[in-house]
C-alpha positions as CSV (number, residue, x, y, z in Angstrom):
1,N,-2.6,38.2,15.0
2,S,-4.2,34.9,16.0
3,N,-7.0,35.6,13.8
4,L,-5.1,36.5,10.6
5,V,-5.8,33.6,7.9
6,L,-3.0,33.3,5.2
7,Q,-3.7,32.0,1.6
8,A,-1.2,29.4,0.0
9,D,0.0,30.4,-3.4
10,V,-1.4,27.8,-5.4
11,R,1.5,28.2,-8.0
12,L,4.0,26.8,-5.4
13,I,2.1,23.8,-4.5
14,E,3.1,20.6,-6.5
15,R,0.4,18.7,-8.4
16,R,-0.5,15.2,-7.4
17,S,-1.0,12.4,-10.0
18,R,-4.5,10.6,-9.9
19,D,-2.5,7.4,-8.7
20,E,-0.5,8.9,-5.9
21,A,-1.7,8.3,-2.2
22,T,-3.4,11.1,-0.5
23,G,-4.0,9.4,2.9
24,E,-7.6,9.6,2.6
25,V,-9.3,6.2,3.6
26,M,-10.9,4.3,0.8
27,S,-13.0,1.4,0.9
28,L,-12.2,-2.1,-0.2
29,V,-15.9,-3.0,-0.9
30,G,-16.1,-4.9,-4.4
31,K,-12.3,-5.0,-4.9
32,L,-11.7,-8.2,-3.3
33,D,-14.5,-10.2,-5.0
34,G,-13.5,-13.8,-5.7
35,T,-10.1,-14.0,-3.7
36,R,-9.8,-14.9,-0.3
37,M,-6.8,-14.2,1.7
38,G,-4.0,-17.0,1.2
39,D,-5.5,-18.6,-2.0
40,R,-2.6,-17.7,-4.0
41,A,0.2,-19.2,-1.6
42,Q,1.9,-21.9,-2.4
43,R,3.2,-25.0,-0.3
44,S,6.1,-27.0,-1.3
45,K,8.5,-29.3,0.6
46,P,11.9,-27.9,1.4
47,G,14.9,-29.0,-0.4
48,K,16.9,-32.3,0.7
49,A,19.5,-30.6,3.2
50,E,23.0,-32.1,3.0
51,E,23.9,-34.5,5.6
52,R,26.2,-33.1,8.2
53,K,29.6,-34.4,8.1
54,I,31.0,-34.9,11.7
């Protein structure tokens, strides 16, 4: 029957922890204050390569 609505058995559903992702969209407003993208990146010179022997 297309109008039949079934109830899920709550005992069989696993409980999620509070830190686990739910897929719900969350705002990042206020969480990125003081840090700009790329601020923690460090630049360094590449190590000196060995000369190629022919």
